[in-house]
Biopython code that builds the backbone (N, CA, C, O; Angstrom):
import numpy as np
from Bio.PDB.StructureBuilder import StructureBuilder

atoms = [
    (1, "MET", "N", (0.843, -1.182, 0.000)),
    (1, "MET", "CA", (0.000, 0.000, 0.000)),
    (1, "MET", "C", (0.889, 1.245, 0.000)),
    (1, "MET", "O", (1.852, 1.338, 0.761)),
    (2, "ARG", "N", (0.554, 2.175, -0.847)),
    (2, "ARG", "CA", (1.389, 3.364, -0.971)),
    (2, "ARG", "C", (1.044, 4.375, 0.108)),
    (2, "ARG", "O", (-0.105, 4.506, 0.531)),
    (3, "LYS", "N", (2.067, 5.075, 0.532)),
    (3, "LYS", "CA", (1.897, 6.122, 1.548)),
    (3, "LYS", "C", (1.217, 7.333, 0.909)),
    (3, "LYS", "O", (1.545, 7.728, -0.210)),
    (4, "ARG", "N", (0.276, 7.906, 1.633)),
    (4, "ARG", "CA", (-0.414, 9.095, 1.123)),
    (4, "ARG", "C", (0.499, 10.311, 1.223)),
    (4, "ARG", "O", (1.241, 10.482, 2.190)),
    (5, "SER", "N", (0.423, 11.131, 0.215)),
    (5, "SER", "CA", (1.174, 12.382, 0.215)),
    (5, "SER", "C", (0.440, 13.399, 1.070)),
    (5, "SER", "O", (-0.791, 13.413, 1.108)),
    (6, "ALA", "N", (1.186, 14.245, 1.752)),
    (6, "ALA", "CA", (0.574, 15.316, 2.539)),
    (6, "ALA", "C", (-0.247, 16.229, 1.635)),
    (6, "ALA", "O", (-1.200, 16.865, 2.086)),
    (7, "LEU", "N", (0.121, 16.291, 0.369)),
    (7, "LEU", "CA", (-0.607, 17.135, -0.580)),
    (7, "LEU", "C", (-2.014, 16.615, -0.852)),
    (7, "LEU", "O", (-2.913, 17.395, -1.167)),
    (8, "GLU", "N", (-2.213, 15.307, -0.733)),
    (8, "GLU", "CA", (-3.523, 14.722, -1.011)),
    (8, "GLU", "C", (-4.577, 15.178, -0.016)),
    (8, "GLU", "O", (-5.770, 15.122, -0.314)),
    (9, "ASP", "N", (-4.162, 15.625, 1.148)),
    (9, "ASP", "CA", (-5.104, 16.060, 2.181)),
    (9, "ASP", "C", (-5.452, 17.546, 2.081)),
    (9, "ASP", "O", (-6.291, 18.038, 2.836)),
    (10, "VAL", "N", (-4.821, 18.255, 1.164)),
    (10, "VAL", "CA", (-5.079, 19.689, 1.022)),
    (10, "VAL", "C", (-6.266, 19.892, 0.084)),
    (10, "VAL", "O", (-6.244, 19.461, -1.069)),
    (11, "GLU", "N", (-7.301, 20.554, 0.596)),
    (11, "GLU", "CA", (-8.474, 20.842, -0.223)),
    (11, "GLU", "C", (-8.076, 21.757, -1.376)),
    (11, "GLU", "O", (-7.418, 22.776, -1.168)),
    (12, "GLY", "N", (-8.472, 21.393, -2.580)),
    (12, "GLY", "CA", (-8.141, 22.199, -3.757)),
    (12, "GLY", "C", (-6.941, 21.674, -4.531)),
    (12, "GLY", "O", (-6.609, 22.201, -5.593)),
    (13, "ILE", "N", (-6.292, 20.644, -4.011)),
    (13, "ILE", "CA", (-5.148, 20.050, -4.699)),
    (13, "ILE", "C", (-5.544, 18.680, -5.235)),
    (13, "ILE", "O", (-5.741, 17.729, -4.480)),
    (14, "GLY", "N", (-5.653, 18.607, -6.543)),
    (14, "GLY", "CA", (-5.937, 17.342, -7.205)),
    (14, "GLY", "C", (-4.676, 16.843, -7.882)),
    (14, "GLY", "O", (-3.599, 17.410, -7.700)),
    (15, "PRO", "N", (-4.809, 15.789, -8.656)),
    (15, "PRO", "CA", (-3.627, 15.208, -9.319)),
    (15, "PRO", "C", (-2.860, 16.189, -10.207)),
    (15, "PRO", "O", (-1.629, 16.171, -10.221)),
    (16, "LYS", "N", (-3.566, 17.039, -10.944)),
    (16, "LYS", "CA", (-2.880, 17.967, -11.859)),
    (16, "LYS", "C", (-2.089, 19.028, -11.103)),
    (16, "LYS", "O", (-0.941, 19.309, -11.447)),
    (17, "ARG", "N", (-2.692, 19.615, -10.082)),
    (17, "ARG", "CA", (-1.972, 20.638, -9.304)),
    (17, "ARG", "C", (-0.829, 20.008, -8.528)),
    (17, "ARG", "O", (0.246, 20.597, -8.416)),
    (18, "ARG", "N", (-1.052, 18.816, -7.992)),
    (18, "ARG", "CA", (0.014, 18.127, -7.254)),
    (18, "ARG", "C", (1.204, 17.889, -8.182)),
    (18, "ARG", "O", (2.351, 18.135, -7.808)),
    (19, "GLN", "N", (0.925, 17.411, -9.387)),
    (19, "GLN", "CA", (1.985, 17.153, -10.363)),
    (19, "GLN", "C", (2.706, 18.449, -10.733)),
    (19, "GLN", "O", (3.932, 18.470, -10.845)),
    (20, "ALA", "N", (1.942, 19.532, -10.922)),
    (20, "ALA", "CA", (2.540, 20.823, -11.275)),
    (20, "ALA", "C", (3.451, 21.321, -10.156)),
    (20, "ALA", "O", (4.543, 21.827, -10.415)),
    (21, "LEU", "N", (3.000, 21.175, -8.920)),
    (21, "LEU", "CA", (3.806, 21.599, -7.767)),
    (21, "LEU", "C", (5.123, 20.837, -7.711)),
    (21, "LEU", "O", (6.189, 21.434, -7.562)),
    (22, "LEU", "N", (5.043, 19.526, -7.831)),
    (22, "LEU", "CA", (6.244, 18.695, -7.721)),
    (22, "LEU", "C", (7.198, 18.948, -8.882)),
    (22, "LEU", "O", (8.415, 18.978, -8.699)),
    (23, "LYS", "N", (6.640, 19.129, -10.074)),
    (23, "LYS", "CA", (7.479, 19.386, -11.243)),
    (23, "LYS", "C", (8.153, 20.756, -11.126)),
    (23, "LYS", "O", (9.350, 20.881, -11.383)),
    (24, "TYR", "N", (7.396, 21.769, -10.746)),
    (24, "TYR", "CA", (7.920, 23.132, -10.626)),
    (24, "TYR", "C", (8.999, 23.212, -9.552)),
    (24, "TYR", "O", (10.025, 23.866, -9.743)),
    (25, "MET", "N", (8.768, 22.554, -8.435)),
    (25, "MET", "CA", (9.693, 22.625, -7.301)),
    (25, "MET", "C", (10.834, 21.616, -7.399)),
    (25, "MET", "O", (11.869, 21.787, -6.754)),
    (26, "GLY", "N", (10.656, 20.575, -8.193)),
    (26, "GLY", "CA", (11.710, 19.584, -8.338)),
    (26, "GLY", "C", (11.589, 18.406, -7.387)),
    (26, "GLY", "O", (12.538, 17.638, -7.224)),
    (27, "GLY", "N", (10.438, 18.259, -6.763)),
    (27, "GLY", "CA", (10.212, 17.115, -5.881)),
    (27, "GLY", "C", (9.629, 17.520, -4.544)),
    (27, "GLY", "O", (9.568, 18.703, -4.207)),
    (28, "LEU", "N", (9.202, 16.525, -3.790)),
    (28, "LEU", "CA", (8.533, 16.775, -2.517)),
    (28, "LEU", "C", (9.473, 17.383, -1.479)),
    (28, "LEU", "O", (9.060, 18.265, -0.725)),
    (29, "GLN", "N", (10.713, 16.935, -1.423)),
    (29, "GLN", "CA", (11.646, 17.483, -0.427)),
    (29, "GLN", "C", (11.883, 18.971, -0.661)),
    (29, "GLN", "O", (11.939, 19.753, 0.289)),
    (30, "GLU", "N", (12.022, 19.358, -1.927)),
    (30, "GLU", "CA", (12.216, 20.770, -2.254)),
    (30, "GLU", "C", (10.962, 21.572, -1.933)),
    (30, "GLU", "O", (11.045, 22.702, -1.453)),
    (31, "LEU", "N", (9.799, 20.979, -2.201)),
    (31, "LEU", "CA", (8.531, 21.651, -1.904)),
    (31, "LEU", "C", (8.387, 21.876, -0.404)),
    (31, "LEU", "O", (7.895, 22.921, 0.022)),
    (32, "LYS", "N", (8.812, 20.910, 0.393)),
    (32, "LYS", "CA", (8.731, 21.050, 1.854)),
    (32, "LYS", "C", (9.624, 22.182, 2.364)),
    (32, "LYS", "O", (9.329, 22.792, 3.392)),
    (33, "LYS", "N", (10.709, 22.461, 1.649)),
    (33, "LYS", "CA", (11.637, 23.524, 2.051)),
    (33, "LYS", "C", (11.197, 24.897, 1.547)),
    (33, "LYS", "O", (11.718, 25.919, 1.994)),
    (34, "ALA", "N", (10.248, 24.923, 0.624)),
    (34, "ALA", "CA", (9.831, 26.174, -0.020)),
    (34, "ALA", "C", (9.027, 27.061, 0.926)),
    (34, "ALA", "O", (8.334, 26.582, 1.824)),
    (35, "SER", "N", (9.141, 28.358, 0.698)),
    (35, "SER", "CA", (8.352, 29.327, 1.470)),
    (35, "SER", "C", (6.959, 29.448, 0.853)),
    (35, "SER", "O", (6.707, 28.963, -0.250)),
    (36, "ARG", "N", (6.072, 30.097, 1.581)),
    (36, "ARG", "CA", (4.724, 30.350, 1.050)),
    (36, "ARG", "C", (4.809, 31.124, -0.270)),
    (36, "ARG", "O", (4.076, 30.840, -1.217)),
    (37, "GLU", "N", (5.707, 32.098, -0.313)),
    (37, "GLU", "CA", (5.860, 32.934, -1.505)),
    (37, "GLU", "C", (6.341, 32.114, -2.699)),
    (37, "GLU", "O", (5.874, 32.308, -3.821)),
    (38, "GLU", "N", (7.272, 31.201, -2.456)),
    (38, "GLU", "CA", (7.769, 30.350, -3.544)),
    (38, "GLU", "C", (6.666, 29.435, -4.064)),
    (38, "GLU", "O", (6.537, 29.241, -5.273)),
    (39, "ILE", "N", (5.876, 28.878, -3.162)),
    (39, "ILE", "CA", (4.779, 27.990, -3.557)),
    (39, "ILE", "C", (3.750, 28.764, -4.378)),
    (39, "ILE", "O", (3.200, 28.231, -5.342)),
    (40, "ALA", "N", (3.487, 30.013, -4.006)),
    (40, "ALA", "CA", (2.496, 30.835, -4.711)),
    (40, "ALA", "C", (2.935, 31.187, -6.136)),
    (40, "ALA", "O", (2.107, 31.607, -6.944)),
    (41, "LYS", "N", (4.212, 31.025, -6.453)),
    (41, "LYS", "CA", (4.705, 31.302, -7.808)),
    (41, "LYS", "C", (4.362, 30.187, -8.788)),
    (41, "LYS", "O", (4.452, 30.381, -10.000)),
    (42, "VAL", "N", (3.972, 29.032, -8.282)),
    (42, "VAL", "CA", (3.633, 27.905, -9.152)),
    (42, "VAL", "C", (2.365, 28.259, -9.927)),
    (42, "VAL", "O", (1.374, 28.670, -9.325)),
    (43, "PRO", "N", (2.381, 28.104, -11.258)),
    (43, "PRO", "CA", (1.187, 28.412, -12.050)),
    (43, "PRO", "C", (-0.041, 27.646, -11.545)),
    (43, "PRO", "O", (0.006, 26.432, -11.349)),
    (44, "GLY", "N", (-1.135, 28.376, -11.341)),
    (44, "GLY", "CA", (-2.378, 27.754, -10.887)),
    (44, "GLY", "C", (-2.532, 27.683, -9.380)),
    (44, "GLY", "O", (-3.539, 27.177, -8.884)),
    (45, "ILE", "N", (-1.544, 28.186, -8.638)),
    (45, "ILE", "CA", (-1.603, 28.153, -7.175)),
    (45, "ILE", "C", (-1.779, 29.580, -6.648)),
    (45, "ILE", "O", (-0.917, 30.436, -6.844)),
    (46, "SER", "N", (-2.902, 29.817, -5.981)),
    (46, "SER", "CA", (-3.172, 31.140, -5.408)),
    (46, "SER", "C", (-2.412, 31.300, -4.092)),
    (46, "SER", "O", (-1.866, 30.338, -3.552)),
    (47, "LYS", "N", (-2.389, 32.532, -3.589)),
    (47, "LYS", "CA", (-1.728, 32.765, -2.293)),
    (47, "LYS", "C", (-2.422, 31.983, -1.186)),
    (47, "LYS", "O", (-1.762, 31.413, -0.317)),
    (48, "ALA", "N", (-3.756, 31.955, -1.217)),
    (48, "ALA", "CA", (-4.515, 31.234, -0.188)),
    (48, "ALA", "C", (-4.215, 29.738, -0.242)),
    (48, "ALA", "O", (-4.063, 29.093, 0.795)),
    (49, "LEU", "N", (-4.130, 29.195, -1.446)),
    (49, "LEU", "CA", (-3.826, 27.774, -1.601)),
    (49, "LEU", "C", (-2.381, 27.498, -1.190)),
    (49, "LEU", "O", (-2.092, 26.457, -0.600)),
    (50, "ALA", "N", (-1.486, 28.413, -1.494)),
    (50, "ALA", "CA", (-0.085, 28.271, -1.089)),
    (50, "ALA", "C", (0.019, 28.195, 0.432)),
    (50, "ALA", "O", (0.825, 27.430, 0.961)),
    (51, "GLU", "N", (-0.790, 28.983, 1.136)),
    (51, "GLU", "CA", (-0.814, 28.945, 2.611)),
    (51, "GLU", "C", (-1.221, 27.553, 3.098)),
    (51, "GLU", "O", (-0.591, 26.991, 3.994)),
    (52, "LYS", "N", (-2.281, 27.005, 2.499)),
    (52, "LYS", "CA", (-2.770, 25.674, 2.898)),
    (52, "LYS", "C", (-1.707, 24.606, 2.645)),
    (52, "LYS", "O", (-1.481, 23.727, 3.477)),
    (53, "ILE", "N", (-1.063, 24.696, 1.493)),
    (53, "ILE", "CA", (-0.027, 23.719, 1.133)),
    (53, "ILE", "C", (1.136, 23.817, 2.115)),
    (53, "ILE", "O", (1.604, 22.806, 2.639)),
    (54, "TYR", "N", (1.592, 25.028, 2.356)),
    (54, "TYR", "CA", (2.712, 25.255, 3.274)),
    (54, "TYR", "C", (2.392, 24.682, 4.654)),
    (54, "TYR", "O", (3.198, 23.955, 5.235)),
    (55, "ASP", "N", (1.212, 25.017, 5.171)),
    (55, "ASP", "CA", (0.815, 24.538, 6.500)),
    (55, "ASP", "C", (0.739, 23.018, 6.550)),
    (55, "ASP", "O", (1.162, 22.409, 7.533)),
    (56, "ALA", "N", (0.205, 22.401, 5.504)),
    (56, "ALA", "CA", (0.072, 20.939, 5.470)),
    (56, "ALA", "C", (1.441, 20.257, 5.465)),
    (56, "ALA", "O", (1.610, 19.195, 6.064)),
    (57, "LEU", "N", (2.401, 20.859, 4.801)),
    (57, "LEU", "CA", (3.731, 20.251, 4.692)),
    (57, "LEU", "C", (4.597, 20.479, 5.923)),
    (57, "LEU", "O", (5.618, 19.812, 6.083)),
    (58, "GLN", "N", (4.217, 21.393, 6.781)),
    (58, "GLN", "CA", (5.009, 21.672, 7.982)),
    (58, "GLN", "C", (4.651, 20.758, 9.144)),
    (58, "GLN", "O", (5.343, 20.756, 10.162)),
    (59, "HIS", "N", (3.586, 19.986, 9.009)),
    (59, "HIS", "CA", (3.155, 19.106, 10.107)),
    (59, "HIS", "C", (3.644, 17.701, 9.923)),
    (59, "HIS", "O", (3.370, 16.837, 10.756)),
]
sb = StructureBuilder()
sb.init_structure("model")
sb.init_model(0)
sb.init_chain("A")
sb.init_seg("    ")
for serial, (resi, resn, name, xyz) in enumerate(atoms, 1):
    if name == "N":
        sb.init_residue(resn, " ", resi, " ")
    sb.init_atom(name, np.array(xyz, "f"), 0.0, 1.0, " ", f" {name:<3s}", serial, name[0])
structure = sb.get_structure()
């Protein structure tokens, strides 16, 4: 059984946005190190969604 990604629990993040985030950032470890501002630069990710993603990855 595969481990669930922390991104899967974020409301508003589906497979396409998850893929875009990982591709833009270069992987999950890099995404976890990214700031809210860096996450918000990803095409299709709003500032509000970037906040949710950042918070989900910090726990």
